[in-house]
Structures are given as C-alpha cells and as structure tokens.
C-alpha positions in Angstrom: 111.8 105.0 80.4 114.5 102.8 79.1 117.6 102.9 76.8 118.3 100.6 73.7 119.9 97.3 74.5 122.5 97.7 71.9 123.6 101.1 73.2 127.2 101.7 72.3 128.2 102.9 75.7 127.7 99.5 77.2 130.4 98.0 75.2 133.0 100.1 77.0 131.9 99.3 80.5 135.2 97.4 81.4 137.2 100.2 79.9 135.3 102.9 81.9 135.9 100.9 85.4 139.6 100.3 84.5 140.0 104.2 83.9 137.9 104.9 87.0 140.4 102.7 88.9 143.2 104.4 87.3 142.0 107.8 88.6 141.6 106.5 92.2 137.8 106.5 92.1 137.7 104.1 95.1 135.7 103.9 98.4 137.9 103.6 101.3 137.1 102.0 104.6 138.9 102.4 107.7 137.8 99.7 110.3 139.2 98.0 113.4 142.6 99.8 112.9 142.6 98.4 109.3 142.5 100.6 106.1 141.0 99.0 102.8 140.4 100.6 99.5 137.8 99.1 97.3 136.6 99.8 93.9 133.2 101.6 93.7 131.9 99.5 90.7 130.3 101.4 87.8 127.3 100.1 85.7 127.1 101.7 82.3 123.3 101.3 82.1 122.2 104.7 83.3 119.1 105.6 85.3 117.0 107.8 82.9 114.6 110.3 84.2 112.3 112.3 81.7 112.4 116.1 81.6 108.8 116.5 83.0 109.3 113.8 85.7 112.4 115.5 86.9 110.9 118.9 86.9 108.3 117.6 89.5 111.2 116.2 91.6 113.0 119.4 91.4 110.3 121.4 92.9 109.7 118.9 95.7 113.4 118.8 96.4 113.7 122.5 96.7 110.8 122.8 98.9 112.2 120.2 101.3 115.6 121.6 101.5 114.2 125.0 102.2 111.9 123.8 105.0 114.9 121.8 106.6 117.0 125.1 106.5 114.2 126.9 108.3 114.0 124.1 110.8 117.7 124.6 111.5 117.4 128.2 111.9 114.6 127.9 114.1 115.7 125.1 116.3 119.0 126.9 117.1 117.0 130.3 117.3 113.6 130.9 118.7 112.4 127.2 118.8 108.9 128.1 117.6 108.1 124.8 116.2 108.6 123.3 119.7 106.7 126.1 121.4 103.8 125.7 118.9 103.7 122.1 119.6 104.5 120.8 116.1 107.6 118.7 117.2 107.9 117.4 120.8 110.9 118.9 122.5 112.2 115.3 123.3 112.7 114.6 119.5 115.1 117.6 119.1 117.0 117.8 122.5 117.4 114.2 122.8 118.7 113.7 119.3 122.3 112.7 119.0 122.6 115.3 116.2 121.5 118.3 118.3 124.4 120.4 119.4 123.6 122.7 122.3 127.0 124.5 121.4 125.1 125.9 118.4 122.3 127.4 120.3 122.0 130.9 119.5 124.4 130.9 116.6 123.3 131.6 113.0 125.7 131.0 110.0 126.3 133.6 107.3 123.3 134.6 105.2 121.2 132.1 107.4 122.1 129.1 105.4 122.7 125.8 107.3 122.3 123.1 104.8 124.3 124.5 101.8 124.5 120.9 100.4 121.7 118.5 101.0 121.9 114.9 99.7 118.4 113.6 99.6 117.9 110.0 99.0 114.8 108.8 97.2 113.5 105.5 95.8 110.9 105.1 93.1 108.1 102.7 93.9 106.5 100.3 91.7 103.5 102.6 91.6 105.7 105.1 89.9 105.8 107.4 93.3 108.8 108.8 94.4 109.4 108.4 98.1 112.1 110.3 100.2 114.0 107.7 102.4 116.3 110.1 104.3 117.9 113.7 104.3 121.8 113.8 104.5 122.6 117.3 105.8 125.8 117.0 107.5 128.5 116.1 105.0 126.7 114.4 102.2 129.0 112.7 99.7 128.8 111.1 96.3 128.4 113.9 93.7 132.0 113.3 92.4 131.4 109.7 91.3 128.6 110.6 88.4 130.7 113.5 87.6 133.9 111.7 86.8 132.0 108.6 85.3 130.1 110.9 82.7 133.5 112.6 81.9 135.2 109.2 81.2 132.0 107.9 79.3 132.3 111.0 77.1 135.9 110.1 76.2 135.2 106.4 75.7 132.0 107.0 73.6 131.3 110.5 72.5 128.6 109.5 70.0 126.3 108.4 72.7 126.3 111.9 74.2 125.9 113.4 70.7 122.9 111.3 69.9 121.1 111.4 73.2 119.8 114.6 74.4 120.6 114.8 78.1 121.2 117.7 80.4 125.0 118.1 80.9 126.1 117.3 84.5 129.3 119.1 84.5 127.9 122.1 86.1 127.9 120.7 89.7 131.1 122.4 90.4 129.7 125.6 89.1 126.8 125.2 91.5 129.3 124.3 94.3 131.5 127.2 93.7 128.6 129.6 93.4 127.2 128.4 96.9 130.8 128.7 98.5 131.2 132.2 97.0 127.7 133.4 98.1 128.5 132.9 101.8 132.2 133.5 101.7 133.1 136.1 104.5 136.1 137.4 102.6 139.1 135.2 101.6 140.0 131.8 100.1 137.6 129.0 99.8 139.0 125.7 101.1 138.1 122.2 101.3 138.9 120.8 104.7 139.8 116.9 104.5 140.5 114.6 107.4 143.1 112.8 105.0 143.5 110.2 102.4 142.3 107.5 105.0 138.8 108.9 104.8 136.4 107.0 102.8 135.5 110.0 100.3 139.0 111.3 100.0 138.8 110.9 96.2 135.8 113.2 96.2 137.5 115.9 98.4 140.4 116.1 96.1 138.3 116.0 92.8 135.9 118.8 94.1 138.8 120.9 95.2 140.5 120.8 91.8 137.3 121.5 89.8 136.0 124.4 92.0 139.5 126.0 92.1 139.6 126.0 96.0 142.4 124.7 98.2 142.6 121.3 99.8 143.8 121.7 103.3 144.2 119.6 106.5 143.6 120.9 109.9 147.2 121.7 110.3 147.2 123.9 107.3 145.0 126.4 108.9 145.2 128.5 111.9 142.8 131.2 113.9 143.9 134.3 115.1 141.5 137.1 116.5 138.6 135.1 115.4 139.7 134.9 111.8 141.0 131.9 109.9 144.1 131.9 107.9 145.8 129.4 105.5 149.5 128.9 106.2 151.4 128.8 102.8 154.7 126.8 102.7 156.8 130.0 102.4 155.6 131.3 105.7 153.0 133.8 104.5 149.4 133.4 105.3 146.0 134.3 103.6 142.7 134.9 105.0 140.0 132.2 104.7 136.5 133.0 104.0 134.7 129.7 103.5 135.4 126.1 104.5 133.8 123.2 102.9 134.5 120.9 105.6 134.4 117.1 105.1 135.0 116.1 108.6 132.1 115.5 111.2 130.9 118.0 113.9 132.5 116.8 116.9 136.1 116.6 115.3 136.0 120.0 113.8 137.4 122.0 116.7 139.1 120.4 119.6 138.7 123.5 121.6 135.0 123.5 121.4 134.0 120.0 120.7 135.9 116.7 121.1 139.2 117.7 122.8 141.4 115.0 121.4 140.6 115.6 117.7 143.8 115.8 115.7 142.1 116.5 112.4 140.3 119.7 113.3 141.4 123.3 113.6 141.4 125.0 117.2 139.1 127.7 117.8 137.6 127.5 114.1 134.1 127.5 115.7 134.9 130.7 117.5 135.7 132.3 114.1 132.4 131.0 112.7 130.5 132.1 115.7 131.8 135.6 115.3 130.8 135.6 111.7 134.1 135.8 110.1 134.0 132.4 108.2 131.4 130.4 106.6 131.3 126.5 107.4 129.6 124.3 104.8 127.4 122.7 106.0 126.9 124.5 109.2 127.7 122.7 112.5 124.6 121.1 114.3 122.8 119.9 111.0 122.9 116.3 112.4 119.4 117.0 114.2 117.9 117.4 110.9 119.4 114.0 109.8 117.9 112.2 112.6 115.3 109.6 111.3 113.1 110.5 114.2 112.9 114.2 112.8 112.4 112.8 109.2 108.8 111.9 110.5 108.1 115.5 111.1 109.4 117.1 107.7 105.9 117.1 106.1 104.8 119.0 109.1 107.8 121.4 108.7 106.9 122.2 105.1 103.3 123.2 106.1 104.5 125.1 109.1 107.4 127.2 107.7 106.4 127.4 104.1 102.6 127.1 104.4 102.6 124.5 101.4 101.7 121.0 101.0 104.7 118.6 100.6 105.2 117.9 96.9 107.4 114.8 97.7 106.1 112.0 99.9 107.9 110.4 103.0 107.9 106.7 103.1 105.0 105.7 105.4 106.7 106.0 108.8 105.7 105.3 112.4 107.0 106.4 115.7 106.7 104.1 118.6 107.2 107.1 120.8 103.5 107.7 120.1 101.0 105.4 121.6 98.9 105.2 118.4 101.9 104.4 116.4 103.2 101.8 118.9 99.8 100.1 118.7 100.0 99.9 114.9 103.7 98.7 115.1 102.8 95.9 117.6 100.1 94.7 115.3 102.1 94.8 112.1 105.6 94.2 113.5 106.6 91.4 111.0 105.6 93.5 108.0 107.9 96.6 108.9 111.4 97.7 108.5 113.0 99.0 111.8 115.7 101.8 111.7 117.9 103.1 114.5 117.4 106.9 114.2 121.3 107.5 114.7 122.8 105.1 112.3 123.9 105.8 108.6 125.3 104.1 105.6 122.7 101.3 105.6 123.6 100.2 109.2 121.0 99.9 111.8 118.5 98.7 109.5 116.5 95.4 110.3 113.7 93.8 108.3 111.4 92.1 111.0 110.5 89.5 108.4 114.0 88.2 108.6 114.4 88.2 112.4 114.3 84.9 114.4 111.8 84.7 117.2 114.6 85.3 119.8 115.7 88.2 118.0 112.2 89.8 117.9 111.8 89.2 121.6 115.1 91.1 122.3 114.5 93.9 119.8 111.0 94.3 121.4 112.5 94.7 124.8 114.9 97.2 123.5 112.1 99.1 121.8 110.1 99.2 124.9 113.1 100.6 126.8 113.8 103.3 124.4 111.1 104.0 121.9 112.7 107.2 120.7 115.6 105.3 119.3 113.8 103.6 116.4 111.3 104.4 113.7 109.4 101.8 111.7 108.5 102.0 108.0 106.5 100.2 105.6 108.7 98.0 103.2 108.4 100.0 99.9 108.6 97.7 97.0 110.6 100.1 95.0 111.6 99.6 91.4 114.5 97.4 90.1 116.9 98.7 87.6 118.9 96.7 85.1 122.6 96.3 85.8 125.2 94.1 83.9 126.4 91.2 85.9 129.9 89.9 85.7 128.9 87.8 82.6 127.6 90.8 80.9 124.0 89.8 81.4 121.2 92.2 82.2 119.9 91.4 85.7 117.5 93.5 87.8 118.6 95.1 91.2 117.3 97.5 93.7 118.5 101.2 93.3 118.0 104.4 95.0 118.7 108.0 94.0 120.7 110.6 95.9 119.7 114.0 94.6 121.8 117.1 95.4 120.2 120.4 96.4 122.3 123.4 97.0 121.3 126.6 98.9 122.9 130.0 98.0 121.1 133.0 96.8 118.4 130.7 95.6 117.9 126.9 95.9 119.5 125.0 93.0 119.0 121.3 92.2 121.7 119.4 90.2 120.3 117.8 87.0 121.9 114.4 87.7 122.5 112.4 90.8 124.1 109.3 92.3 122.2 106.3 91.5 123.3 103.4 93.8 122.4 99.7 93.4 122.9 96.6 95.4 124.8 93.8 93.8 122.8 91.3 96.0 119.5 90.1 94.3 118.1 89.7 97.9 119.1 92.9 99.4 117.6 96.5 99.6 120.7 97.8 101.0 122.4 99.9 98.3 125.1 101.6 100.2 128.7 101.6 99.0 130.1 100.5 102.3 128.1 97.3 102.0 129.0 96.4 98.5 126.8 98.4 96.4 127.8 100.0 92.9 126.7 103.2 91.1 125.3 104.4 88.0 125.1 107.7 86.1 121.7 109.5 86.3 120.5 110.8 83.0 118.0 113.7 83.0 116.5 114.0 79.6 116.7 117.5 78.0 113.1 117.2 76.6 
C-alpha cells in the first residue's frame, strides 16, 4: 500500500529534521570513553499498514507477548516447561540473560514484560516474520511520537485528509500500565543519565506521562520501601519504577557491586512486593536468540493456540538434525550470536572469506549454544528520500510495541527503521540507520 508521490508532507522533510534536531532527538553513543551524539535521521515517507492487515498483526503480537510473560513467570517459578521437556534446561540456565537471583520472585500482578518491543519484517511474499523479541529495556517509541507531532505542525492538511490512527495515545497506554502495577506512590522513570543512547526518550516519556525523571541518587530504600528524595529534604513513596538501565546495574547490593547508577537495595524492595519495576528484572532470558527458537512452542504450551505470527526459519546447531542442515547449507544462512543486540554479532555466511568460515566453524563446534542460524529473508524494501530528494528503495523493519497491564494493548503505530546502505540488511540506529513514522489506516 503506497502514498501519492506528491504528498504535501514530503516537501517538509528538511524542516521536520531541523526541528527534530532542535528538540534534541538524537541517538547517543558512548564507546571507548568517547561520547558522540548523532542525528537519528527521519524520512517523511511513512510505512503504511492497512486496518485489516494491522488487526492480524495485533492479534499475533498480543498472543506472543502473553506467551513470553507466561514463560518468564514459569522459568522463575515452577519451571514446568523444562520438566515437561519443551525447552532443554541448558537453553535457560546457560543463557546470559537468566538471573538466578530472580528465582522464586514474582513481580506485582504477575507481569514481567510490561513493555515488549517486537521486531518484524515483511517478506516479499507478504508474510510478516518475527525477527526478535526485546523484553529488557526496549526503546524507540518516542521517535515516531515526536516525529508525528512535528509533522502535524508542519503539514496539518496531510492528517486532515488521510484517515490514520492517532499515535499520541502511547503515553496513555504507558501510564495505564504503570498505574496498574503501581504498589502505592509515585511513578518514576529511572535513567542512567544524558550519556545514555536513549536519554531523549527517557525525558520525553517522563514529561508526557507525568512521571518524575530520576537518577539513582534521587532514590533511597528504607525498610524495603523506595522513596524519592525531594530537594527540600522531604521524601515521597515510590510505587512504580520504569527503569531504563540494565539488570546488572540496577542494584549494587544485589547485582554488579561497582554500579554507580543503580539504587542500593531496590531489588529487596521489589522482592518484598513494595515496588513495581518495569520491565521486571531477569527478562533477558526471553530476549536470548536461542530461546526465540522455542517461542512457537511456548504459545502452544501455555496458551493452547497455534502461533499467529511466524518466526523466521531458524536452526539450532545445538541439535544434531539442525547442525547437519547448517553444515549442508552454511553459505546460505545468516548467523547470529544469541547474546548480542543492536545489529552486532550478525554474520552473513555468503560474505565470509574461506579463512573466516573455517574460524567460525571451529568456534561453532566448540560452543554450539552460542549461535543460531536463520534463512536470509528477502524482506520488502521501502522507499526513502535520499540526500538529493530522489526516491530509492531500502531495507526496513518494524518495531511494534505491546504493553501488558490489566489487558494486553498494542500501540497502533511503531518504529520503522531503515538502512541508508543499499547493500545492507542492518537497520539499527547504532549502525547508521534512520527511521520513519508508521501509519495504521483507520479503515
């Protein structure tokens, strides 16, 4: 489904990007002790998804997020999925994302993945494929939010004449989710600070939801309750923490002891049921690309349903049958390190030298649990405007957002990322990609 080439909005691309830069919509990278801020380039040609097509996506996304939540409840609880032989215990307990400290601990209302960022691509066969699940600290919702806001200012007639779902309700969905699990007190957004790659998003969502933006130094724990310290010396009870820092840095008394950005004993307050942490600690086990292989089985096991959305065809060299297939089709596959993210650890076998293949196969034989292999999906190109204003096709994915509160909720929008490199399939912002708005048609 396309949009007319003469769409008035396209004339405002430069103005929109200038305003995004002025508002600080940037992607920050801190690497090798060097901090760099770079623009997250916006392309005004939106991804357009029809109402009926999105309704199918919505059903599948809700199903997947619910099954993953059941998995997290189970894996830190009774572990039935292991004892029933659905998932080998090695794939759980050897995962870098599994946290033994969380065993036996269940979050308020039994919700682990309050916000799920699920990445999909649409194949040239018109089938949507799930590429990966992001259940730890998924980011990206703020970018289409503010881009749509600025586009409305620059070109209001576009949004008057085209019937698309309003995406401004994401903040209401997020607030509703935080309020549902709040244990009594303030809702806060815990940020590691301005040097984080998504700091713009932390501050933007804080403002829009009416929460408080805090650092670790702003919070304290006493008698297993969390408090926000006001500048005037008073303090207020905190009931929900939307944390934007990773598990290991959250609490130096329970996890990484040298963390300077966490809150001492906050996990004790969480374990006592006195504060909700969004997303819950330990979700990384469900992000593991090795666990991804088993999500269709989770859906059947926990929900008794057939998966609505498909995984990309995936192989685990951990299994002998899959290993034989991978050996026979090595050059046709894309290999992924199960613990990497952001487009890192992805290797296309067809682009390896013979020496690289030899080294990789030796590494694979030594640690088959570390990698998955997937068929290379020839996913659809979307048009973007290049630097000369010319339409050119580029690979693009979609990060959809599912929120679990009293009921599962799918945001009728999403972050469409695209590569600026015509020869690349890697769309991540950390590797030079840009983003688009995602329009879901109202009818």
